[in-house]
C-alpha positions as CSV (number, residue, x, y, z in Angstrom):
1,R,-5.6,-2.9,-24.3
2,Y,-5.1,-1.3,-20.9
3,K,-3.8,1.9,-22.4
4,A,-6.7,2.0,-24.8
5,W,-9.2,1.5,-22.0
6,W,-7.6,4.3,-19.9
7,E,-7.7,6.6,-23.0
8,H,-11.4,5.8,-23.4
9,E,-10.8,4.2,-26.7
10,Y,-12.8,1.4,-28.2
11,T,-11.9,-2.2,-27.1
12,D,-13.8,-5.1,-28.7
13,Y,-14.6,-6.5,-25.3
14,A,-14.3,-5.6,-21.6
15,L,-10.9,-6.0,-19.9
16,I,-11.2,-9.3,-18.0
17,S,-8.4,-10.6,-15.9
18,V,-8.2,-14.2,-14.6
19,Y,-5.6,-15.3,-12.1
20,A,-5.5,-18.9,-11.0
21,P,-3.0,-20.7,-8.9
22,N,-1.5,-23.8,-10.4
23,P,-3.1,-26.8,-8.6
24,N,0.2,-28.7,-9.1
25,P,2.9,-26.2,-8.2
26,M,6.2,-26.7,-10.0
27,T,8.2,-25.6,-7.0
28,V,7.9,-25.6,-3.2
29,A,6.5,-22.5,-1.6
30,P,9.1,-20.6,0.6
31,E,8.6,-21.0,4.3
32,I,7.0,-17.9,5.8
33,P,9.3,-16.4,8.5
34,S,8.0,-16.8,12.0
35,D,9.1,-13.3,12.8
36,H,6.3,-11.1,11.7
37,E,8.4,-8.1,10.7
38,K,10.7,-10.4,8.6
39,R,7.6,-11.9,7.0
40,W,6.6,-8.5,5.6
41,T,10.0,-6.8,5.1
42,D,12.7,-9.4,4.4
43,P,14.0,-9.0,0.9
44,E,15.1,-12.6,0.5
45,F,11.7,-13.9,1.5
46,I,9.9,-11.4,-0.7
47,I,12.0,-12.4,-3.7
48,K,11.4,-16.1,-3.2
49,S,7.6,-15.7,-2.6
50,N,7.2,-13.6,-5.7
51,I,9.1,-16.0,-7.9
52,Y,7.0,-18.9,-6.5
53,R,3.8,-17.0,-7.1
54,L,4.7,-15.8,-10.6
55,E,5.9,-19.3,-11.7
56,N,2.8,-21.0,-10.3
57,T,0.0,-18.7,-11.5
58,Y,-2.1,-18.9,-14.6
59,Y,-2.7,-15.4,-16.2
60,G,-5.8,-15.4,-18.4
61,G,-7.5,-12.8,-20.5
62,D,-5.9,-9.4,-19.8
63,A,-4.2,-10.5,-16.6
64,V,-0.7,-9.3,-16.0
65,P,1.8,-10.6,-13.5
66,V,2.3,-8.2,-10.6
67,W,5.3,-8.1,-8.2
68,S,4.1,-7.5,-4.7
69,Y,5.3,-7.8,-1.1
70,G,1.7,-8.0,0.1
71,Y,-0.4,-5.5,2.0
72,P,1.1,-5.7,5.4
73,G,-0.7,-2.8,7.2
74,W,2.5,-0.8,7.7
75,E,2.7,0.7,4.2
76,F,-0.1,3.1,5.1
77,I,0.1,6.9,5.5
78,P,-0.7,6.6,9.3
79,S,2.5,4.6,9.9
80,F,4.5,7.3,8.0
81,T,3.0,10.0,10.4
82,G,3.9,8.2,13.6
83,C,1.2,5.6,14.3
84,E,2.6,2.5,16.1
85,V,2.6,-0.5,13.8
86,V,1.5,-4.0,14.9
87,L,2.3,-6.9,12.5
88,D,0.8,-10.4,12.4
89,R,1.4,-13.3,10.1
90,D,-1.4,-12.4,7.7
91,T,-1.9,-8.7,8.2
92,G,-0.9,-5.6,10.2
93,W,-2.6,-2.6,11.7
94,V,-1.7,0.7,13.5
95,H,-2.6,2.2,16.8
96,P,-4.0,5.8,16.6
97,N,-1.6,8.6,17.1
98,M,-4.1,11.5,17.1
99,D,-6.9,10.1,19.3
100,K,-6.1,12.5,22.2
101,E,-5.6,15.6,20.0
102,D,-8.0,18.6,20.4
103,L,-9.0,19.3,16.8
104,T,-10.0,22.8,17.6
105,T,-6.3,23.7,18.3
106,F,-4.6,21.1,16.1
107,N,-2.4,22.6,13.3
108,V,-3.6,20.8,10.2
109,E,-0.5,21.9,8.2
110,S,1.7,20.2,10.8
111,L,0.4,16.8,9.5
112,N,3.1,15.5,7.3
113,I,4.8,12.3,6.2
114,D,8.0,11.7,8.2
115,R,10.4,10.6,5.5
116,S,13.0,9.6,8.2
117,C,10.6,7.1,9.9
118,K,11.5,3.4,9.7
119,W,8.4,2.4,7.8
120,Y,8.7,5.1,5.2
121,R,12.4,4.1,4.6
122,K,11.4,0.4,4.4
123,S,8.7,1.3,1.9
124,C,11.3,3.0,-0.3
125,E,13.7,0.1,0.0
126,L,11.0,-2.4,-1.0
127,L,9.9,-0.3,-3.9
128,D,13.4,-0.3,-5.2
129,L,13.6,-4.0,-4.8
130,S,10.3,-4.5,-6.6
131,I,11.4,-2.3,-9.5
132,K,14.7,-4.2,-9.8
133,Q,13.3,-7.7,-9.4
134,S,10.2,-7.3,-11.5
135,R,11.9,-5.8,-14.6
136,G,10.9,-7.9,-17.6
137,K,8.7,-10.2,-15.5
138,A,5.9,-8.3,-13.9
139,L,4.6,-4.9,-13.0
140,P,5.8,-3.6,-9.6
141,T,3.1,-2.6,-7.2
142,I,3.1,0.5,-5.1
143,G,1.0,-0.8,-2.2
144,A,-2.3,0.0,-0.7
145,F,-2.3,3.3,1.1
146,G,-5.9,3.5,2.1
147,A,-8.5,6.2,1.5
148,V,-8.4,9.4,3.5
149,G,-11.3,8.4,5.6
150,D,-9.6,5.1,6.5
151,T,-6.4,7.0,7.1
152,L,-8.0,9.5,9.5
153,A,-9.9,6.7,11.3
154,A,-6.6,4.9,11.9
155,M,-5.0,8.1,13.2
156,R,-8.0,9.3,15.3
157,S,-9.7,5.9,16.0
158,S,-13.0,5.0,14.4
159,E,-15.0,5.9,17.5
160,Q,-13.3,9.3,17.9
161,L,-13.7,10.1,14.2
162,L,-17.4,9.4,14.5
163,F,-17.6,12.0,17.3
164,D,-15.5,14.4,15.3
165,T,-17.9,14.3,12.4
166,I,-20.7,15.3,14.8
167,D,-18.7,17.9,16.8
168,D,-16.6,19.5,14.2
169,P,-17.4,18.3,10.6
170,D,-15.6,21.2,9.0
171,R,-12.4,20.3,10.8
172,V,-12.7,16.7,9.7
173,I,-13.1,17.9,6.1
174,E,-10.0,20.1,6.5
175,L,-8.0,17.1,7.8
176,E,-9.2,14.9,5.0
177,L,-8.2,17.4,2.4
178,R,-4.7,17.6,4.0
179,L,-4.4,13.8,4.0
180,M,-5.6,13.7,0.4
181,K,-2.8,16.2,-0.5
182,L,-0.2,13.9,1.2
183,W,-1.7,10.8,-0.4
184,I,-1.5,12.3,-3.9
185,E,2.1,13.5,-3.3
186,F,3.1,10.1,-2.0
187,H,1.4,8.2,-4.9
188,D,2.8,10.5,-7.6
189,E,6.3,10.1,-6.1
190,R,6.0,6.3,-6.4
191,Y,4.4,6.4,-9.8
192,R,7.2,8.6,-11.2
193,K,9.9,6.4,-9.7
194,I,8.3,3.3,-11.3
195,A,7.7,5.0,-14.7
196,V,11.4,6.1,-14.9
197,E,13.1,3.0,-13.5
198,S,11.0,0.1,-14.7
């Protein structure tokens, strides 16, 4: 049904997914690590929490199980370009890394994903884990990378980006187009890996 929908083929009713937690879990939820980085990156915890969620969720209609390590705020293009990452128990965020840059002299083509950075490598490691662990049980997720406007706001700061849109709107568009190119490359790379290895 999903494939038919994406191909614009007729389906007898709309795709409807219902996910509901079991009010009487069959197992005990794993304890969330007190260390925030472990909470979002520890393979053992991620495996246990996914097994718990998959075993204790009702999937109705067109719902499909999804293997996920959450949306921690570090699996985000800005962290792959050098933004400092801050993690919390329930979320994460980044500090801007381009808020002091003069856009009139900034080399837009120099904006790239650093494939050697800790967060990029961790993202690859967790994708590999997701593909392996979800096989035959769920669809592996590739994370939430954020739209280019959100990405640029994280890298420039929201306030600075607002000034940029007034002072140099063409440069903002140029930066967003560059970020979109990086986003598409990153997304396609992940999609191909999942398509081949799942």
